[in-house]
N, C-alpha and C positions, 0 to 999 in steps of 0.2 A: 798628478796621479799619486795616490798614497803608496808608500813602500812599507811593507810590514816586516816584522822581525825586530832587530835591534835598531831600526831606523824609524824616523818620523817623517811625516809629509812636510813639504814646504809649499807656500803659496806660489802659484805659477809665475812664469816670466812675464815681464812687462807690467810690473806692479805699479799701481797708482793709488794715491790717496784722494778721496773726494768725499763729499757729504751728501746725505740724502735724509730728508726729514730731521735735520739737525744732528744726525749721528755720523761719526767718522767711519768710513769703510776703507778697507785695504783689500785689493784683489781685482778681479775682472768685473766687467759690467754685471750688475745685479747684486753681487756680493753676498756675504754671509748674512747680513741683516735682512736683505730681501728674501733669502732662502728660508731663514728662521721664521720670518713673519708669515710667509706663505704657508709654511708647514703648520705653524701653531695658531694662526689667525690673529695674532697680536704680536707686537714687537717686544721682545724680552730685553731686560737690562743686561743679564749675563746668560750665555748660552754655550753649551758644549755638545758638539756632535762627534762622538767617539768613533762612529763608523767612517768618518772622513778625516778624523784627527784635526779638527778645526775648533777654535774657540772665539767667542765674542765676550768681552769683559768691559762693563761700563759703556757699552755701545761701541766699543772698538774691536775690530777684527784683529786679534793678536797672533793669528796663524795657528801653529800647533797647540794642542791642549796643554802641553807642558810649558808653554810660554805664558800661560795665565799668571798674572801677578800673584805672588805669595802661594804658588802651587807647591804642594809637598807630596811626595810619594815614597813609601818604603815597602820593601819585601826583601829580606836578607837571604835570598836564595834565587836560583834560576826557576823558570816556570814555563809551562806550555799553554798555548791557547789555540783556538781554531779560527780559520777563516770561514766565510760563508760557504765557500766551495768544499769545506771539509778537510782542508789541509792543516796539519799541526805545525805550529811555529814555536820555536824555542826562544825565550827571552832571557837576557842576562840578569844577574842579581841587581835589584833596585830599578829595573826598567819596567814601566807599566805595560801590561799585556794588552796592547791596543791593536786590533785588526779591524777589517771592515765588518766584523760581527759586533764590535763594540769594545768596551773596557771590561776585561774579566777580573772580577773581585771575589776572592775565596779566603776562607780562614785556613789555619794551619792544618795540614794533613801529612801523614806518614805512610810510606809504602813499606810494609813489613816483609815483602817477598824480595829475595835476592836475585841478582843477575836478570833483571826484568826484561831485557831485550837481547841477551846472549844465551839463548835457550840450548845451545850445544855445549854449555859450560856447566860444571858442577856448581851448585847442588842439584841441578836438574837431572832427572832420571827418566829415560824413555822406557815405556812398557809395551812390548810387542810392536815396536816402532823404532825409527831412527830419526835424527835431525840433521838437516843440511843447513849449515850456517850461511847467513848473508845471501839468501837465495833470491830476494826480490826487494823492490823499493818499499820501505815502511811508510806509515802515514805521514811522517815528517819529511819525506823525500829522500832520506838516506838509505843506502843499500844495506840495511841491518836487519831486515825481517828474515826469519828462519822458516824452513819448511819441515813440518812433521810428516813423515812418510811411514805408512803401515808396513808390517812384514806380512808373511804368508800364513801366519798361524790361523788355524781354522776355529770358527765359532768362539772368538775371543774378543776382548776389548783391546783397543789400540789408543794409547793416550800418553801424555807427558805429565810428569808430576814433580812436585817439590815438597819437602817437609818444611812447613812454615810454623814458627813459634807464635801462636796466637795469644792474645790477651783475653781476659774474661770480659768480653764486650760484644755488643752487636757488631757484625762484620759485613763488609762489602768486598766482593771479589770481582775482578774485571780483567778482560784481555781483548786486544785487537786481533781480529781474525779475518782472513780472506780466503774465499773458495779457490781451490785448484781442481783436482779430480774429485775430491770430496767437498761437499757443499753444506755440511751440517757439523756443528761443534757443540761441546757441552762443558760446563763447569761443575765439578763434583767435590763436595765437602763430606768427609767420611763420618760415620757414627761416633768415632772416638772424640770428635770435636764438641759433642753436645751432651748435656746432662740427661736428656731423654733417650740417648743412644739411637737416634734416628738421623739418617743421612739427609742432606739437602743437595738438590741438583737442579739444573735448568739446561734445556737444549735450545739451540738457535739455528735458524736457516739463514745462510749467507748469500742469498740471491734476492733480486728485486729490491724492495724497500727494506728487506731484512725483517724477520719475525721471530718472536719467542714461540717455540713449538710446544714446550711444556715446562712446568715448574712444580716442585713438590710443595705440599701444604706447609704453611707457616713461613714460607719464603716468597720473595717477589723477584721478578726478573725484568729486564728491559734491554733493548738493542738500539744502537744509534749508528746511522749510516754516515760514512765519511767519503772522502774522495778516493778514486782509484780502486773501487770495489771493496774497500775496507769497512768493517763494522766493529763497533765496540760492544762487547757482550758483557752484561752486568748481572750479578746475582747478589741479592741482599738476604741475609739470614739472621735468625734470632741470636741471642748472646751465646757465644761459644765458651767452652772451658779454657782455662789458661794452660794449654797443652801444645805439644808439637803434633801437627796433623798433616797428612798427605793430601795436598790439594792437587786435583787432577784436571787437566784440560785435554779433552778427548775428541775423537772423530766418531761420527755416527753415519749409519746407512739406514734410510727409512725411519729416522728417529729412534734407532736402536743402537746401543753401544756394542752389542755382540754380533759380530759378523766375521766372515772369512776374508782376510786381506789378500791383495794380489801382489804385494811387494813393491809397487811403484806409485800407488795413489796416495794423495795426502792433501794438506791444506797449509796455509801460511799463518804464522802466529807472531806476535810482537807486543811488547808493552804490557806484560802481566802485572797485576797490582792487587794487593790485599791491604785494606784499610780498617782500622778499628773504629768504624763509624757506620751509622745507619744509612749514609748516602755516599755515593762515589764523588770523587773530585777529579780534576784534570790530571793527566799522566805525570807521574813522578818517577824518573829513571833511577835505577839502583845498580850497584856493582856488587862488591863483596860484603857490603853492610847495608842496613836499611837507610832510607833517605827521607828527609822531611822538607816539604815545601812550606816556607813561612807564609804568614798572612799578608794579603795586599791591603795597604792603607793609603788611600788617596784623599787629600783634603785641600782646602783653600782657606787661609786665614785672612782676617781683616777684609771681608768682602764688600764693605761699603754699601750695605743694604739695611733697610729698616721696614717696619710695618707701617701701612698695610702692604701685604706681600702675597704673591702666589708662586708656588713651586710646581715644577713639572718634571716627570721622569718617564722615560720609555725603557723597558728592560725585559730581559728574558732569563729567568732562572733555569739552571740546568738540572734542578731537582724538583720533585713534587712536594713532599712533606719534609719539613725540617723540625728538629727538636728545639730550635731556638728561633726567636724572631729575627728576620733578616730585613735589612734596610736598603732601599734603592737610592734614596736621596734625603738629606736632612740639612736644615739650617738652624743653628743654635747659638747660644752664648758660651758654648764650650761645655755645657752641662746638659743633663737630661731634664732639668727643671724648667728650661725655657727653650722651646724648640717648635718647629713645624717639620713634620717628617712624613714620608711615604714608606710604609712598612708592610711586610707580609708576615702574618701571624704564624707562630709555631703551631704544629699539629693540624690546624684547620686549613692552612694555606690561603686564608681569606685576606684580601687586601685591607689595610688598616691605615687610613690617613689620620694624623693626630696633630693637635695643637695643644701645647702645654705651657702654662704661664705660672711662674712662681711655684712650680710643683703641682699645680692643679690642672687636670685635663679639662680643657674648654670644648674640645671636639674630638671624637674618637670612635666613629662607627666601625663595624665590620662589614665589608662589602662582598656580597656573593656574586657569582659562584667562586669556589676555590680556584686558585691559580694552578694549572697543571704544568708539568715540566716542559721545557723547551717551547713555551708559548709566549709570544711577545705581547706585552700589555702597556697601555698608556694611562698615566694617572696624574691628575692636577689637583692641588689643594690650595685653598685661599684662607688667609687670616686677616681680617680687618676688624676694627672696633665694633662695627655694626653687625657683623656675622662672619661665620666660617662655613665652608662647604667644600665639596670635592666632586670630581667626576672620574669615572673609570671607563675607558673605551666607549665614550659618548653616552654613558649612562650616568645621570645626575643623581646625587644624594640629596637629602633634605637639609636645607640651610638652618643654622642656629639663629637665635636672636643675638643680642649684643654680647660680646665676649671681652675678656681682658686679654690684650695681646701680650706675647712674650717680651722679655727684655731685648734690648738691641743685640742683634746677632754679631758674633765675632768669628764664626767658623762654619764652613760648608763641608759636609761629609759626602763623598762620592761612593755610594755603595757600602758605607759604614756609618755608625752612629757617632755621637760626639766623643766617645771614648776610643774610637778607632776599632771597635768590635762590631758584632752583628752583621758580618760580611754578607753581601747579597747572595753569594754562591751562584753567580751567573754573570751575564753580560749587561752592562749599562750602555744602552745605545745613545741616548740623548738625555740631557738635563737642562733645565732653564729656571731662571728666577725673573719674575715680573715685579716691578716696583709699584704695584697697584693690586688691589683686591679685584680680580677679574669677576665680572658678573656671571650668573649661572650659565647663560648662553655661551659665553666665552670659554668657560670651563669645559663645556661639552665640545665646543669647536676645537679646543686644543688637544682633546683626547680622541678626536675622530680619526 
C-alpha cells in the first residue's frame, strides 16, 4: 500500500525476482512490467507510475520512483499536494510531492498574504463579525481552520479582511472555505487596487459539487471540491496597482453580501492566498511574512536510451491557460536543440508534441482541442528515422516522412524541460519510454 506524505511506498512482503519475456521483475505475480504492458499495450523500457510510486528502469522493477538510477529532485522549500480524495498533504523541503494523484510539479510562487491560516490573528480584521480560532479540521487534517461568525448588525456586510501589499501584476486570490450555517462565500478586491477604479469580486456556493455563483466582468473565478466538505475558491483579476488593498473574504445570503446577521451563523475559512500570477498554485502557508514555494525539478540523467524512441505521458494540469509553455515529459541531450517532448502551449492550451534535431524542428503540430484545467490526458510521441507522429487520447495525428533524429539523449525531464523550467503546473500520473518507434496503431493504443 502506498503511504503518502514524507514517506514512500515499498514493494510488498514476500519479494521475489523472476523473469518474464527476458525482463527482470521484482514483486508479486504479474509485476510492474505486466501492469505497464497491459496499460500501454506495449512493453516500455522505462516506466514511472507516480500514482503508485513505482518505477521500471531498463526493464527492472526498482521499487519507488526515487530509486530510479540517477534520479534527481530539488525543491528548496516545503510544499502541499492533494490526494485523489481531496486531502492536502504537506511535504518537506526537497521531497517530491507524490500522492495517488501523481507527482505535483509547479514553478516558483509566493503567497503575499500574511497569517494565511491563523485568521484570528493580526493583520486580519473582522467586519461586523468575529473569528473563532481552530474551530474545525482543515483540509490537511489539522485542527487549524477558523470560523467566521456574523454579528447582529442589520442590513450590512459581514466579512474578514486583510490589507495586502500588491504588486503591479495580474493577481490570483484564493481561500479554502467550508459551509456551516452559511453556505455561500465571496472574495472581494476593492476599487483602489485597479487603475480603472472598478472592484472585482466573485461569489461561491459551498454545497454539492460547489459552484461559482457570479463573477464581475474582466475577472474569472473557479471552485475546486476537496475532502470533508471543503472547497477552494479562486478569483483571477487583471493587473492591479502596486498598492496596499483591503482584500475581503465574506459571507452571503441568497448571493447577497448585505443581510441582517443573527449573531451565531457563519462558515469556516483556512489557507488564504494572494499570488502575483494569472494562475493559482498549491497552498503556501504564511505567518508574519510572505512565503515562497520554490520550483519542483525532477529529472533522470544518463538514461541509457537512444533513437528510435517513443515517449508517453499521462498528466493533469491544475490550470487552464498558462502564460508559458508547460512540459509534461521530455527526453533530451540536456539542451533544447535535441529533444522529444510532450508540451502544452501557452495561451492556447493546445497539446504540442515536438521533435527537434540540431535546433531544427522535425515535427511539431498543435493538437486540438485545448486542454482544460483538471482534465487528465494521455499523450504519446514517436521519433524514428523513417517518421515522427503522435496520439492524444486515442486520436492519431498525421505522420511525417523521413526525419533527422535528435542527438543521443542524456537527460529525462519529469514535468520540466531540459533547463529545469517550463514546469507542468499539475500532476504527472505516468510516464514511459519505449526503445522503439511505435507504429500508429500502437500510439493510439497507448493513449486509449
